[in-house]
VMD Tcl script that draws the C-alpha trace (Angstrom):
set ca {
  {36.70 150.68 58.22}
  {35.68 148.31 61.04}
  {32.75 150.53 61.99}
  {31.66 151.92 58.65}
  {28.38 153.65 58.92}
  {27.57 152.48 62.35}
  {26.15 154.88 64.92}
  {28.06 154.84 68.08}
  {27.04 156.60 71.40}
  {29.91 157.46 73.67}
  {29.26 158.96 77.17}
  {32.01 161.04 78.84}
  {33.31 161.56 75.26}
  {35.07 165.04 75.87}
  {38.35 163.84 77.55}
  {40.54 160.89 78.15}
  {39.39 157.47 77.08}
  {36.04 158.71 75.84}
  {37.63 161.39 73.47}
  {40.32 158.80 72.21}
  {37.66 156.27 71.63}
  {35.38 158.81 69.62}
  {38.31 159.59 67.37}
  {39.28 156.14 66.74}
  {35.53 155.23 66.04}
  {35.31 157.97 63.65}
  {38.44 157.08 61.92}
  {36.91 153.50 61.34}
  {33.97 155.02 59.71}
  {31.41 155.27 62.64}
  {29.05 158.01 63.00}
  {29.84 159.17 66.64}
  {27.25 160.61 68.97}
  {29.18 162.29 71.69}
  {27.67 162.87 75.10}
  {29.37 164.81 77.72}
  {28.77 167.34 80.67}
  {31.86 169.19 79.77}
  {30.79 171.33 76.70}
  {34.15 172.78 76.03}
  {36.09 169.55 76.11}
  {33.43 168.00 74.03}
  {33.59 170.76 71.38}
  {37.36 170.35 71.23}
  {37.08 166.58 70.47}
  {34.17 167.37 68.02}
  {36.32 169.74 66.24}
  {39.29 167.37 65.85}
  {36.99 164.55 64.53}
  {35.32 166.93 61.89}
  {38.76 168.34 60.74}
  {39.92 164.86 60.24}
  {37.11 164.12 57.97}
  {34.87 162.22 60.34}
  {31.25 162.39 61.26}
  {30.14 163.22 64.75}
  {27.60 165.15 66.86}
  {27.82 166.55 70.32}
  {25.20 166.91 73.10}
  {25.43 168.09 76.59}
  {24.44 164.92 78.54}
  {24.40 164.51 82.41}
  {24.17 160.73 82.80}
  {22.95 161.06 86.23}
  {19.81 162.85 84.97}
  {17.06 160.96 83.42}
  {15.58 164.10 81.57}
  {19.14 164.86 80.05}
  {19.47 161.20 79.00}
  {16.13 161.11 77.35}
  {16.79 164.44 75.56}
  {19.92 162.87 74.07}
  {18.11 159.74 72.96}
  {15.46 161.79 71.23}
  {18.11 163.94 69.55}
  {19.91 160.70 68.28}
  {16.63 159.30 67.05}
  {15.99 162.30 64.99}
  {19.30 162.13 63.37}
  {19.50 158.39 62.76}
  {17.39 155.43 62.06}
  {19.39 153.00 64.36}
  {21.89 152.81 67.17}
  {24.71 150.21 66.86}
  {27.03 150.78 69.61}
  {26.65 152.25 73.08}
  {29.89 152.85 75.15}
  {29.05 153.67 78.70}
  {32.35 155.39 79.41}
  {31.36 158.28 81.81}
  {32.63 157.95 85.22}
  {34.52 159.60 88.06}
  {36.94 158.54 90.72}
  {36.60 158.20 94.53}
  {39.71 158.16 96.72}
  {39.85 157.53 100.56}
  {39.68 154.72 103.02}
  {36.07 153.83 103.50}
  {35.58 155.12 106.80}
  {36.90 158.50 105.83}
  {34.87 158.93 102.61}
  {31.97 161.43 103.07}
  {28.57 160.22 102.06}
  {28.39 162.86 99.08}
  {31.39 161.32 97.52}
  {29.75 157.83 97.77}
  {26.53 159.14 96.27}
  {28.43 160.88 93.51}
  {30.40 158.07 92.65}
  {27.51 155.68 92.55}
  {25.40 158.15 90.72}
  {27.82 158.71 87.80}
  {29.48 155.29 87.63}
  {26.46 152.89 88.18}
  {23.18 154.90 87.80}
  {24.65 156.66 84.77}
  {25.13 153.23 83.04}
  {21.46 152.22 84.09}
  {19.84 155.42 82.85}
  {21.64 155.51 79.52}
  {21.31 151.65 78.92}
  {17.55 151.87 79.93}
  {17.01 154.59 77.31}
  {18.86 153.00 74.41}
  {18.36 149.32 74.74}
  {14.66 149.31 73.51}
  {16.16 150.98 70.34}
  {18.33 147.94 69.98}
  {15.78 145.39 70.76}
  {13.53 146.93 68.09}
  {16.24 146.37 65.50}
  {17.33 143.07 67.10}
  {21.06 144.07 66.91}
  {23.36 146.09 69.04}
  {26.56 146.28 71.11}
  {26.85 147.73 74.58}
  {30.27 148.23 76.25}
  {30.48 149.26 80.00}
  {33.53 150.74 81.67}
  {34.58 148.73 84.73}
  {38.14 148.53 85.93}
  {40.89 145.97 86.72}
  {40.14 146.97 90.40}
  {37.63 144.24 90.45}
  {40.14 141.66 90.47}
  {42.47 143.12 92.80}
  {42.48 145.33 95.90}
  {43.86 148.95 95.69}
  {44.91 151.29 98.31}
  {42.08 154.01 99.29}
  {39.89 152.79 96.44}
  {37.11 150.96 98.22}
  {34.25 153.21 96.87}
  {35.58 153.35 93.41}
  {36.06 149.58 93.55}
  {32.39 149.09 94.69}
  {31.06 150.84 91.62}
  {33.24 149.12 89.17}
  {32.38 145.59 90.56}
  {28.62 146.64 90.25}
  {29.25 147.31 86.54}
  {30.99 143.98 85.83}
  {28.10 142.17 87.65}
  {25.59 144.26 85.65}
  {27.33 143.40 82.44}
  {26.94 139.76 82.87}
  {23.32 139.73 83.73}
  {22.54 142.34 81.03}
  {24.24 139.83 78.59}
  {21.71 137.12 79.71}
  {18.90 139.48 79.26}
  {19.53 140.75 75.90}
  {21.33 137.96 74.08}
  {17.89 136.82 72.63}
  {17.72 140.02 70.84}
  {21.02 139.87 69.29}
  {22.62 142.40 71.60}
  {26.21 141.72 72.83}
  {27.06 143.34 76.14}
  {30.79 143.35 77.49}
  {32.92 145.57 79.78}
  {36.34 147.03 79.59}
  {38.68 146.58 82.72}
  {41.51 149.11 82.37}
  {44.43 149.52 84.67}
  {46.19 152.89 85.30}
  {45.61 154.85 82.20}
  {47.29 158.45 81.92}
  {44.39 160.49 81.24}
  {43.94 164.30 81.96}
  {41.97 163.27 85.05}
  {44.96 161.28 86.37}
  {47.31 164.13 85.45}
  {45.33 166.57 87.47}
  {44.84 164.18 90.45}
  {48.74 163.75 90.51}
  {49.35 167.40 90.48}
  {47.16 168.24 93.26}
  {47.78 165.27 95.41}
  {51.70 165.03 95.37}
  {54.57 167.36 95.84}
  {56.43 165.74 93.12}
  {53.99 164.31 90.38}
  {57.00 162.62 88.51}
  {57.74 160.54 91.58}
  {54.11 159.55 91.84}
  {54.19 158.45 88.07}
  {57.33 156.14 88.77}
  {55.45 154.74 91.86}
  {52.42 154.08 89.54}
  {54.49 152.54 86.75}
  {55.72 149.89 89.16}
  {52.30 148.37 89.36}
  {52.41 147.32 85.77}
  {54.41 144.36 84.63}
  {55.54 146.50 81.59}
  {56.65 149.51 83.89}
  {54.54 151.79 81.87}
  {51.17 153.60 82.40}
  {48.64 152.96 79.74}
  {47.26 155.57 77.29}
  {43.72 156.47 76.40}
  {44.31 154.90 72.86}
  {45.20 151.68 74.44}
  {41.77 151.43 75.88}
  {40.11 153.00 72.75}
  {41.46 150.16 70.60}
  {40.09 147.54 72.79}
  {36.67 149.21 72.68}
  {37.06 149.27 68.96}
  {37.44 145.45 69.10}
  {34.44 144.88 71.19}
  {32.38 147.27 69.11}
  {33.25 145.65 65.74}
  {31.99 142.46 64.17}
  {35.15 140.82 64.92}
  {33.91 140.29 68.53}
  {30.69 138.70 67.46}
  {31.39 135.70 69.70}
  {32.50 137.80 72.68}
  {29.44 138.10 75.06}
  {29.25 138.99 78.91}
  {33.07 139.25 79.18}
  {35.41 141.59 80.81}
  {38.31 142.58 78.66}
  {41.31 143.53 80.71}
  {43.63 146.26 79.52}
  {45.85 146.81 82.56}
  {49.53 146.39 81.58}
  {49.80 143.09 83.64}
  {48.51 144.55 86.93}
  {46.28 141.62 87.55}
  {48.60 139.12 85.98}
  {50.94 139.23 88.92}
  {53.81 141.20 90.74}
  {57.06 141.74 89.16}
  {58.83 140.72 92.41}
}
mol new
graphics top color blue
foreach p $ca { graphics top sphere $p radius 0.5 }
foreach p [lrange $ca 0 end-1] q [lrange $ca 1 end] { graphics top cylinder $p $q radius 0.2 }
display resetview
């Protein structure tokens, strides 16, 4: 029970990596505070956790709206005396060469992937400063270390998160707060599955092409990232500060040819 009794907040907890992490954290003894804009998906994940004997709460949270974030913070404060872990997981993709990406897609990606981390962190960090302890995990991507076709906008958001993570760590280390980032590769989440179905005539062919990027010739699972988040959230990672943990199946290690 590596997170026994710890209060852990997760944004984007309804599906994919967020949902898997919520379930893993709950199994490890955490009290999970789930925030998501998708109420249906969030409720499904919450139900699985409760049925498995875990403890969790769900709030409708739009990370791009300050009022929504503050409402969530207030609800968390009413239920708990402390906040131990914040996992800034919520994010969206953005596909297209830079010159063809419409301004709205740029604004939406920045709002969710970057401003969302800012708003939620800004709301929760004062609680951690007050208790002089806490863990923050930000969701970046292995794309910060390698170029990827038609992903310039997405890369910009995730590069910003990695840079933010390092400076946040410098700011908050004196308060006993650890700040790290996760850098996943291609993870087979519901979002990726829908993208493949809508973007390719044969999604199975696309999956095989994606697999070739990984040295292990396999796509990652949400659980692969969830267990990496568990490590960073646990006391086992007490000496890991301002780092980016790569979970990419070897994408950034080199090419298999």
